[in-house]
C-alpha positions in Angstrom: -67.3 66.7 19.5 -69.4 64.6 21.7 -68.8 61.6 19.9 -65.0 61.8 19.9 -63.6 58.8 21.9 -62.6 59.5 25.4 -59.1 58.6 25.4 -58.0 60.0 29.2 -57.6 56.9 30.6 -54.5 55.7 28.4 -51.5 56.8 30.4 -49.4 59.1 28.5 -47.0 58.1 26.0 -43.4 59.1 27.8 -44.5 57.4 31.1 -44.1 54.0 32.3 -47.5 51.9 31.9 -46.3 49.2 34.2 -45.1 50.1 38.4 -42.8 48.0 40.3 -43.9 46.6 43.5 -42.3 48.6 46.4 -42.5 45.7 48.6 -39.3 44.0 49.0 -40.5 40.5 48.8 -42.2 41.3 45.5 -39.4 43.0 44.0 -37.4 39.7 44.5 -39.6 37.9 42.2 -40.7 40.6 39.6 -39.9 38.2 37.1 -43.3 36.7 38.2 -45.6 39.7 38.5 -44.7 40.8 34.8 -47.8 41.5 32.4 -47.9 38.3 30.0 -49.6 40.5 27.2 -48.6 43.8 26.2 -51.8 45.0 24.9 -53.5 44.2 28.3 -51.5 47.4 29.5 -53.6 49.5 27.3 -57.1 48.4 28.8 -59.4 50.4 30.7 -59.7 48.0 33.3 -55.9 47.2 33.9 -54.6 50.9 33.6 -53.7 50.9 37.5 -52.4 47.3 37.9 -49.1 46.9 39.4 -49.3 43.1 39.5 -50.4 40.6 37.1 -51.1 37.2 38.8 -51.8 35.7 35.4 -48.3 35.6 34.5 -47.7 32.8 36.3 -49.8 30.6 33.7 -47.3 31.2 31.3 -45.4 28.5 29.9 -42.0 30.4 29.1 -42.1 32.2 32.5 -42.5 29.8 35.3 -41.3 25.9 34.4 -42.9 23.2 35.9 -41.8 20.9 38.9 -40.7 18.1 36.4 -38.3 20.7 34.6 -36.8 21.9 37.7 -36.2 18.7 38.9 -34.2 18.3 35.0 -32.0 21.1 35.6 -31.8 19.8 39.0 -30.1 16.6 37.7 -28.1 18.7 34.9 -26.2 20.3 37.4 -25.4 17.1 39.4 -24.0 16.0 35.8 -24.5 13.4 33.4 -24.3 10.2 35.9 -27.7 11.0 37.6 -30.0 10.6 34.3 -33.2 9.0 35.0 -35.0 6.5 32.4 -37.8 9.0 32.3 -35.6 11.8 31.1 -34.0 9.5 28.3 -37.2 8.6 26.9 -38.9 12.4 27.0 -37.1 14.2 24.0 -38.5 17.6 25.6 -36.7 16.6 28.8 -33.4 15.9 27.3 -33.6 18.8 25.3 -34.0 21.5 28.9 -31.5 18.9 30.2 -28.5 19.9 27.7 -29.9 23.3 27.8 -28.9 23.2 31.7 -26.0 21.3 31.6 -22.9 23.2 32.8 -19.9 24.2 30.0 -17.2 23.7 33.0 -18.7 20.0 33.4 -15.6 17.6 33.8 -14.2 15.8 30.1 -15.0 12.3 31.8 -18.6 12.8 32.6 -19.7 14.7 29.3 -17.7 13.6 26.4 -20.4 11.0 25.6 -22.8 13.7 25.0 -24.0 14.0 21.2 -25.9 17.4 21.8 -24.4 19.8 19.4 -26.1 22.7 21.2 -24.6 22.0 24.2 -21.2 21.7 22.7 -21.7 24.8 21.1 -22.3 26.5 24.0 -18.4 25.0 25.5 -16.8 26.3 22.3 -18.3 29.5 22.4 -17.4 29.8 26.2 -13.6 28.6 25.8 -12.5 29.4 22.2 -10.6 32.7 21.4 -12.5 32.5 18.3 -15.1 35.5 18.0 -15.8 34.3 15.0 -17.5 30.9 15.4 -20.4 32.7 17.0 -21.3 33.0 13.1 -21.7 29.8 12.3 -24.6 27.5 12.7 -25.4 24.6 14.4 -24.9 22.2 11.8 -21.9 24.3 10.0 -19.2 23.2 12.0 -17.8 20.4 14.3 -18.8 21.8 17.6 -18.1 18.5 19.4 -14.9 17.8 18.1 -13.5 21.5 18.6 -15.2 21.2 22.3 -13.9 17.8 23.3 -10.2 19.0 22.2 -10.7 22.3 24.3 -11.6 20.5 27.4 -8.7 18.3 26.7 -6.3 21.1 26.3 -7.8 22.9 29.4 -6.2 19.7 31.5 -3.3 20.0 29.7 -2.4 23.2 30.4 -3.5 22.8 33.9 -0.8 20.2 34.7 2.4 21.5 36.8 5.4 20.9 34.6 7.1 18.4 37.0 3.5 15.8 37.0 2.0 14.7 34.4 -0.3 11.8 35.2 0.2 10.0 32.2 -2.7 7.0 33.1 -5.4 9.0 33.3 -4.6 11.7 30.6 -4.0 8.5 27.8 -7.5 6.9 29.0 -9.2 10.4 28.4 -7.3 10.2 25.0 -8.2 7.0 24.3 -11.8 7.7 24.9 -11.9 11.0 22.8 -9.4 10.3 20.0 -11.7 9.5 17.3 -13.6 12.7 17.1 -10.6 15.4 18.0 -9.1 16.8 14.8 -7.9 20.4 15.7 -5.6 21.0 19.0 -4.5 24.2 19.8 -1.7 24.3 22.9 -0.9 27.9 23.9 0.1 28.0 27.8 1.8 25.0 29.3 3.2 25.5 32.8 6.5 25.6 33.2 9.2 25.3 35.8 8.6 27.6 39.5 11.4 29.8 39.6 11.9 28.2 43.2 13.5 25.3 41.3 16.0 27.3 39.1 16.9 29.4 42.3 17.8 26.4 44.2 20.0 25.1 41.5 21.5 28.1 41.5 22.6 28.7 44.7 23.5 24.6 45.1 26.3 26.0 42.3 27.1 28.8 43.6 30.3 28.8 45.7 30.2 32.3 46.8 29.1 33.7 50.2 25.3 34.4 50.9 23.9 37.8 51.0 23.4 38.9 54.4 22.0 42.3 54.9 22.6 44.0 58.3 19.1 43.5 59.6 19.6 39.7 59.6 23.4 40.2 61.1 21.7 41.8 64.0 19.2 39.1 64.8 21.9 36.0 64.8 22.4 34.5 68.2 26.2 33.7 69.4 26.7 30.7 71.6 28.7 31.2 74.7 32.3 30.1 75.0 33.1 26.7 75.4 34.6 26.1 79.0 38.4 25.0 78.8 38.4 21.3 80.2 39.6 18.4 78.5 36.7 16.0 79.2 34.3 17.6 76.6 32.7 15.1 74.5 33.0 14.7 70.8 29.2 14.9 70.9 29.2 18.5 72.2 31.9 19.8 69.4 29.3 18.5 66.7 26.7 20.2 68.4 28.5 23.5 68.7 29.3 23.0 65.0 25.8 22.7 64.1 25.0 25.7 66.1 27.3 27.6 63.7 26.5 26.2 60.5 22.7 27.6 61.6 23.8 30.8 61.5 24.1 30.4 57.8 27.7 32.0 57.5 30.9 29.4 56.2 34.5 30.8 57.9 37.5 30.6 56.6 40.9 30.4 58.3 43.9 32.0 57.3 46.6 29.6 59.0 45.8 25.8 58.3 45.2 23.2 60.7 47.8 20.9 61.2 48.8 18.3 64.1 51.6 16.1 64.1 50.9 12.3 64.6 52.5 12.3 68.2 50.7 15.1 69.7 48.1 14.3 72.5 44.5 14.2 71.0 43.4 16.4 74.0 45.8 19.2 73.1 44.6 19.2 69.6 40.5 19.4 71.1 42.0 22.6 73.3 43.6 24.2 70.4 40.4 23.9 68.0 38.0 24.8 71.3 40.6 28.5 71.4 40.2 29.1 67.8 36.0 28.5 68.0 36.1 30.7 71.4 38.0 33.4 69.0 35.7 33.5 66.4 32.7 34.3 68.8 34.7 36.9 70.4 34.9 38.3 66.8 31.5 38.2 66.0 30.4 39.9 69.1 32.6 42.8 68.7 30.8 43.2 65.1 27.8 43.1 66.5 28.4 45.6 69.5 29.7 47.7 66.5 26.7 47.6 64.5 24.8 48.5 67.5 26.9 51.6 68.4 26.6 52.7 64.5 22.2 51.9 64.7 22.4 54.0 68.0 24.4 56.7 66.0 21.8 56.7 63.2 19.0 56.9 65.4 20.6 59.8 67.5 21.4 61.2 63.8 17.6 61.1 62.4 16.6 62.5 65.9 18.4 65.8 65.6 17.7 66.0 61.9 13.8 65.2 62.4 11.7 68.1 61.7 9.3 69.5 64.3 6.0 68.2 64.4 3.5 70.6 62.8 0.7 71.9 64.7 -2.4 69.5 64.1 -4.7 71.6 62.1 -8.6 72.2 62.4 -11.0 69.9 60.4 -12.8 71.3 57.9 -16.3 70.6 57.0 -17.2 68.6 54.0 -18.0 70.6 51.0 -21.3 70.4 49.8 -21.1 68.6 46.1 -22.3 70.2 43.7 -21.2 68.5 40.4 -19.4 64.9 39.5 -16.0 66.7 39.8 -16.1 67.7 43.2 -16.6 64.3 44.7 -13.1 63.8 46.8 -12.0 60.3 46.1 -10.0 58.4 48.6 -6.7 57.1 47.4 -6.4 53.4 46.6 -5.2 51.4 49.8 -2.2 49.3 49.8 -2.1 46.2 48.6 1.3 45.3 50.1 3.5 44.9 46.8 6.1 47.6 48.5 6.5 45.6 51.9 9.7 43.5 52.0 8.8 41.0 54.8 12.2 39.2 54.7 14.2 42.6 55.4 15.9 41.9 52.1 17.5 44.7 50.1 15.1 44.5 47.4 17.2 46.3 44.7 20.0 44.4 45.5 17.8 41.0 45.3 16.6 42.2 42.0 19.9 42.8 40.2 20.8 39.2 41.3 17.7 38.0 39.7 18.3 39.5 36.7 21.8 38.4 36.3 20.6 34.8 36.6 20.7 32.9 33.6 18.0 29.9 33.0 19.6 26.9 31.1 17.4 26.1 28.5 17.9 22.7 29.3 16.3 22.9 32.5 13.3 24.6 31.0 11.4 21.0 30.5 7.8 20.9 30.1 5.0 17.7 30.7 5.5 15.0 28.2 4.3 16.4 24.6 4.3 12.7 23.4 0.6 12.1 24.1 -0.4 14.0 20.9 0.5 10.9 19.4 -2.8 9.3 20.9 -4.8 11.6 18.3 -4.2 9.9 15.4 -7.0 11.7 13.8 -5.3 15.3 14.3 -5.5 17.4 11.3 -4.0 20.6 12.8 -1.6 21.3 15.7 -0.6 24.1 17.3 1.9 24.9 19.8 3.0 27.7 21.7 5.2 28.1 24.6 3.4 31.4 26.3 3.8 30.2 29.8 0.7 30.5 32.0 -2.6 31.8 31.4 -2.5 34.6 33.7 1.0 35.5 34.6 0.4 39.3 35.0 3.5 41.0 36.8 5.3 37.5 37.0 6.2 37.2 33.7 9.9 36.2 32.9 12.0 35.3 29.5 11.9 31.5 30.8 8.2 31.2 29.9 9.6 31.1 26.4 12.3 28.5 27.2 12.1 25.0 26.2 14.6 22.1 26.2 15.8 19.8 23.7 14.0 16.8 25.5 10.3 18.5 24.9 11.4 18.8 21.1 12.0 14.9 21.4 8.8 14.1 23.3 6.7 16.1 20.5 8.5 14.1 17.8 8.0 10.8 19.5 4.4 11.6 19.2 4.5 13.3 15.8 5.3 9.9 14.3 1.8 8.5 14.6 0.2 11.6 13.0 -0.6 10.5 9.5 -3.1 12.5 8.5 -1.2 15.7 10.1 -2.1 18.7 7.6 -1.2 21.7 9.4 1.6 22.2 11.8 2.7 25.3 13.9 5.3 25.9 16.6 5.1 29.8 17.2 6.2 32.5 19.6 9.1 30.0 20.9 12.9 29.8 20.9 14.2 27.0 18.1 17.8 26.3 17.5 19.4 23.7 15.7 19.3 21.1 18.3 16.0 21.6 19.0 14.8 21.6 14.9 16.6 18.3 14.1 14.2 16.2 15.6 11.4 17.8 14.4 12.2 18.2 10.6 13.4 14.4 10.5 9.6 13.6 11.7 7.7 16.4 9.9 9.7 15.3 6.4 8.3 11.7 6.9 4.6 12.9 7.4 2.7 12.1 4.3 -0.6 14.4 4.6 1.5 17.8 5.8 0.4 20.7 3.4 1.2 23.7 5.9 4.3 24.3 8.3 4.7 28.0 10.5 7.8 28.5 12.4 6.7 32.0 13.1 8.0 34.3 16.1 10.6 31.4 16.4 13.8 33.5 16.9 15.5 31.1 14.5 19.4 31.7 13.2 20.8 31.0 10.0 22.4 27.8 11.5 18.7 26.5 11.0 19.1 26.6 7.4 20.2 23.1 6.2 17.5 21.7 8.6 14.9 23.8 6.5 16.4 22.1 3.2 16.0 19.0 5.2 12.4 19.5 5.5 11.7 20.5 1.9 13.2 17.5 0.6 10.2 15.2 0.6 8.5 13.4 -1.6 5.4 15.5 -1.6 6.4 19.4 -1.5 4.5 21.6 1.4 1.8 23.9 0.1 3.1 26.7 2.7 6.1 27.6 4.6 5.6 30.6 7.0 9.2 31.5 8.2 8.1 35.2 9.7 10.0 37.0 12.4 12.9 35.2 12.6 16.8 35.9 12.0 17.7 33.5 8.9 20.3 34.7 6.2 22.2 33.4 3.5 22.6 29.7 4.7 18.8 29.2 5.0 18.0 30.9 1.8 20.9 28.6 0.0 19.0 25.2 1.0 15.9 26.8 0.6 16.4 27.8 -3.0 18.0 23.6 -3.6 15.3 22.2 -2.3 13.0 24.1 -4.5 15.0 23.3 -7.6 14.4 19.4 -6.9 11.5 17.9 -8.6 8.1 17.5 -7.3 4.4 16.6 -8.3 3.2 19.3 -5.3 4.2 22.7 -5.5 5.2 25.1 -2.9 2.6 28.5 -3.3 3.5 30.3 0.0 6.8 31.5 1.1 6.7 33.9 4.1 10.0 35.2 5.0 9.3 38.6 6.3 11.2 40.5 8.9 14.2 38.4 8.7 17.7 39.2 8.4 18.3 38.7 5.0 20.9 40.8 3.4 21.6 41.2 -0.6 23.7 38.1 -1.0 20.9 36.2 0.8 18.4 37.8 -1.7 20.2 36.8 -4.5 20.3 33.8 -3.8 17.0 32.9 -3.1 15.9 34.3 -6.0 18.1 33.3 -8.5 17.1 29.9 -7.7 13.6 30.8 -7.3 13.4 31.8 -11.4 12.8 29.2 -13.6 11.0 26.8 -11.0 7.0 26.3 -11.0 7.1 27.3 -7.0 5.9 30.1 -5.2 2.7 31.9 -6.3 2.7 34.0 -3.3 5.8 35.5 -1.6 6.5 37.6 1.4 9.6 39.7 1.9 8.5 42.5 4.1 10.7 44.2 6.4 13.7 42.7 5.3 16.9 44.7 5.5 18.4 45.4 2.3 19.2 48.8 0.3 16.4 49.9 -1.8 18.5 49.6 -5.1 19.5 46.1 -4.8 16.2 45.2 -3.4 14.7 46.9 -6.4 16.9 45.0 -9.1 16.1 41.7 -7.8 12.3 42.1 -7.5 11.9 43.4 -10.9 14.0 40.5 -12.3 11.5 38.1 -10.4 8.3 39.9 -11.3 9.3 39.8 -15.3 10.7 36.1 -15.5 8.9 34.2 -12.7 5.6 33.3 -14.1 4.1 31.2 -11.4 4.0 34.6 -9.1 0.7 35.8 -8.4 1.1 37.4 -5.3 3.4 39.5 -3.8 4.1 41.4 -0.3 6.9 43.9 0.2 5.6 45.9 3.2 8.1 48.5 4.6 10.7 48.2 2.5 12.3 52.0 1.6 12.3 52.8 -1.8 12.8 56.2 -3.5 10.5 57.8 -6.4 13.0 56.5 -9.1 13.1 53.3 -7.8 8.7 52.8 -7.5 8.9 54.0 -11.0 11.1 51.1 -12.3 9.1 48.7 -9.9 6.1 49.9 -11.6 7.5 49.2 -15.0 8.2 45.6 -14.4 4.6 45.4 -12.7 3.4 46.6 -15.7 5.1 43.8 -18.1 3.3 41.2 -16.0 0.1 40.3 -16.6 -0.5 37.7 -13.8 -0.1 39.2 -10.5 -3.3 39.7 -8.8 -2.1 41.5 -6.0 0.8 43.5 -4.3 1.3 45.1 -1.2 3.8 47.8 -0.9 2.7 49.8 2.0 5.3 51.7 3.7 7.4 51.6 0.7 7.5 55.7 0.6 6.1 55.7 -3.0 3.8 58.7 -3.6 0.1 58.7 -4.4 0.4 58.6 -8.0 2.7 55.3 -8.1 0.4 53.3 -5.7 -3.0 54.1 -7.9 -0.9 52.6 -11.1 -0.1 49.7 -9.2 -3.9 49.7 -8.0 -4.7 50.2 -11.8 -2.0 47.4 -13.4 -3.5 44.8 -10.5 -7.1 45.6 -11.5 -6.5 45.0 -15.4 -4.7 41.7 -14.1 -7.7 40.5 -12.3 -10.0 41.5 -15.2 -7.6 39.2 -17.7 -7.8 36.4 -15.3 -11.8 36.5 -15.2 -11.9 37.1 -18.5 -9.6 35.0 -20.4 -11.1 35.3 -24.1 -9.1 38.6 -24.3 -5.9 37.3 -24.8 -7.5 34.6 -26.9 -5.8 35.1 -30.4 -6.5 31.6 -31.5 -10.5 32.2 -31.3 -10.4 35.7 -31.9 -7.9 36.8 -34.3 -9.0 40.1 -35.3 -10.3 42.8 -32.5 -13.8 43.0 -34.4 -14.4 39.7 -33.1 -13.4 40.4 -29.8 -15.8 43.5 -29.6 -18.6 41.2 -31.0 -18.1 38.4 -28.7 -17.9 41.2 -26.2 -21.6 42.4 -27.1 -23.1 39.4 -26.1 -21.6 39.2 -22.4 -23.6 40.4 -19.9 -22.9 41.8 -16.1 -22.3 38.4 -14.0 -25.1 39.9 -11.6 -27.2 40.3 -14.6 -26.1 36.4 -15.6 -27.4 35.4 -12.2 -30.6 37.5 -12.2 -31.5 35.9 -15.9 -30.6 32.4 -14.5 -32.4 32.3 -11.9 -35.5 33.6 -13.7 -35.1 30.8 -16.4 -34.7 28.4 -13.8 -38.0 29.6 -12.2 -40.0 29.5 -15.5 -38.6 25.7 -15.9 -40.0 25.0 -12.6 -43.5 26.3 -13.1 -43.2 24.5 -16.3 -43.3 21.0 -15.0 -45.1 22.0 -11.5 -47.7 19.4 -10.6 -51.2 20.9 -11.2 -53.4 19.7 -8.0 -57.0 20.1 -7.7 -57.7 23.1 -5.4 -61.2 21.8 -4.8 -62.0 18.2 -3.2 -64.6 16.4 -5.3 -68.1 16.5 -3.9 -70.3 13.4 -3.9 -74.3 13.9 -3.1 -75.1 10.6 -1.2 -78.7 9.9 -1.9 -81.3 9.6 1.3 -82.3 6.4 2.3 -86.3 6.2 2.2 -87.2 3.7 4.7 -90.7 1.7 3.3 -93.2 -0.9 4.8 -92.3 -4.1 4.1 -95.1 -6.3 2.4 -95.6 -9.8 2.0 -95.5 -9.4 -1.6 -92.0 -9.1 -3.1 -92.6 -7.3 -6.3 -89.0 -7.7 -7.2 -88.8 -11.2 -7.1 -91.5 -11.1 -10.2 -89.1 -8.7 -12.2 -86.0 -10.8 -11.5 -84.3 -9.5 -14.6 -85.0 -5.9 -13.7 -83.7 -6.4 -10.2 -80.5 -7.9 -11.7 -79.5 -5.2 -14.1 -80.5 -2.4 -11.8 -77.8 -3.9 -9.1 -75.2 -4.1 -11.7 -75.6 -1.0 -12.9 -75.5 0.4 -9.2 -72.1 -1.9 -8.5 -70.8 -0.1 -11.9 -71.5 3.0 -10.7 -70.0 2.9 -7.1 -67.0 1.5 -9.0 -66.7 4.7 -11.1 -67.1 7.0 -8.2 -63.9 5.2 -6.2 -62.0 5.0 -9.0 -62.7 9.2 -9.5 -61.9 9.4 -5.8 -58.6 7.6 -5.9 -57.7 9.3 -9.3 -58.3 12.8 -7.7 -55.8 13.7 -4.7 -57.3 15.8 -2.2 -55.2 18.2 -0.6 -54.5 17.6 3.3 -55.9 19.9 5.6 -54.3 20.4 8.9 -57.0 21.3 11.5 -55.5 20.9 15.1 -59.1 22.4 16.7 -60.5 19.0 15.2 -58.2 17.0 17.8 -60.1 15.2 20.4 -58.9 15.1 24.2 -57.8 11.5 23.7 -55.6 12.5 20.4 -54.6 15.6 22.1 -53.4 13.5 24.8 -51.5 10.9 22.5 -49.6 13.9 20.5 -49.0 16.4 23.0 -45.7 14.9 24.5 -43.9 14.1 20.7 -41.1 16.1 19.6 -42.0 19.1 18.0 -42.1 22.8 18.0 -41.2 24.2 21.6 -44.8 26.4 21.5 -47.0 23.2 20.8 -48.1 22.5 24.3 -49.4 26.3 24.6 -50.9 26.2 21.3 -52.9 23.1 22.3 -53.5 25.0 25.4 -54.6 27.8 24.1 -57.0 26.3 21.9 -58.3 23.4 24.4 -61.6 25.5 24.5 -62.3 24.8 20.9 -61.7 21.1 20.3 -65.1 19.7 20.2 
């Protein structure tokens, strides 16, 4: 028992082994006083320490003064870089890591560091999946430049577009931008629409009783004949300032022979009469207000006696705490004393014309001639909150004309998306004319655009192109027969490229529209994937048309028909047609009122088709005419995972077979010790000249053989950092390499000999 190790000095395992200083000054710089090594806390001599001054010597805890200066330079932008920083790779690494992601585009567009642009993209992009991509697996700089430019575009007001400055920026980054996503353009202010609406409205303005009580009525004009014309104009201005337009019942007429002074006197009397009428109205309102106040005083409840203040109850739990109500945010206060409900009804009735809902000039996209993908959505400003209104979704034909002017120059554009907007045939016409002429265009997305059936012929114009699109997405619109007829006729035209995806989900497709589309679709080589989810059509009619398509349309591989109500009998009919098709590898029939048995059968059929597509030899009757031959061939096959393991092992054996055989031990050569002999006057080798020449030749041959053996045998390189002297250490310490090399050399400084 006496020989057991005494461990009483160690603190308990469930307690903190490091105390936090109580001094506020030390707490503020607590990071400087942490223990640099965790193992030191368990030492007997360190068990009562709370301050570790050696933490200041750690290379990662406290940066050097030079590093702090570089960080301060990074906060001032890229225009203050010194030559010493540019020549030092380690300082440049610190500089790029300290550079702010909100640095203006004009100052940081020339930065080539991928880690900086990765921080910019992750901070400003809404796609959280980008965090899974590596540093070299994505175009971080191009995406970051695009995000910064779009941020400037979305911040520009609709009425002001700094064309010269934005064009200069676009020309600086045009070669690196491949993707552009614009969602939150600034819309026109509500004041502009309200001002235009009041200018066009000839009705009397809305004036409440509170405003009428505060009006000042000028005194009557004296009945004199020497009034100047300027006084009358001044009185007219006073009346106009009130904000009320007066109308007279009797027309004002004057004979040519009347005296002008008499006419002025008559007009003066009429104005005085109007002033008197306003005084009477104001007096009546004053009397009515006094009557209301008297009534409210009579009906007012007597003041309740003041209650005694209770003592604060002792808090026994978290739910016993009394929480004060939130302070008033001022939303219910109407400072202009208008009728809030009446004003709100007036705004709801106001119609915002689309021609006035213009935005900035979208032709700037033409500067980015290397664009591959362009996404545009009219969602209004980013932070709307309670100020959201439908006018933010509206845009004018002029916006589409400007956009079309810029799209003409995008010859490399492959993906174009215009979503969450309000498209009609006038706006779509200018777009389709330009999109039809783009040679590399593959994907067009007009989802959630509220397109009506009038846009159908223009969609046919879009598909009438030398190189057919690969994907046309038209989900959540209001398309019908005319659109389906135009799309079907366009698909019947010859084309080398085939349309792979056609999205028509959640459209107003009736029985006639569905028949027209599927009739034109059967017999063509287009549409490998079809989406008809959520269409409003009779279940029996839908089943008849879809089953015919499944049986007779060979290119079909994927079918999506979510939320189309079917009965059990119709579901059985669908399963029978699906069983006859061996090429469909995906079908989505959720929300179709099918029972579990039918859904299971559909899943089994899809799995069968996937197996047949992966193992095409099963249907090869020419190579395997009999079932016996097919089974014998199947015995030779292995599981895909097993095949990968076997192939990997074979490659490994092949690699070892050709692996170079290096010598593991260096060649050791013993050098004979030199023996110093006393020189004598008599040289015996002169008398034996032949023997001297023979020995010299033999020694020369031995040296040559040794050198040849050394050159033929390769000695492995052994890196010993402790063998560096001080000069070599100073020469190599500032070169680029691992971040911890400086600390490594500092740690082994004493071992250098």
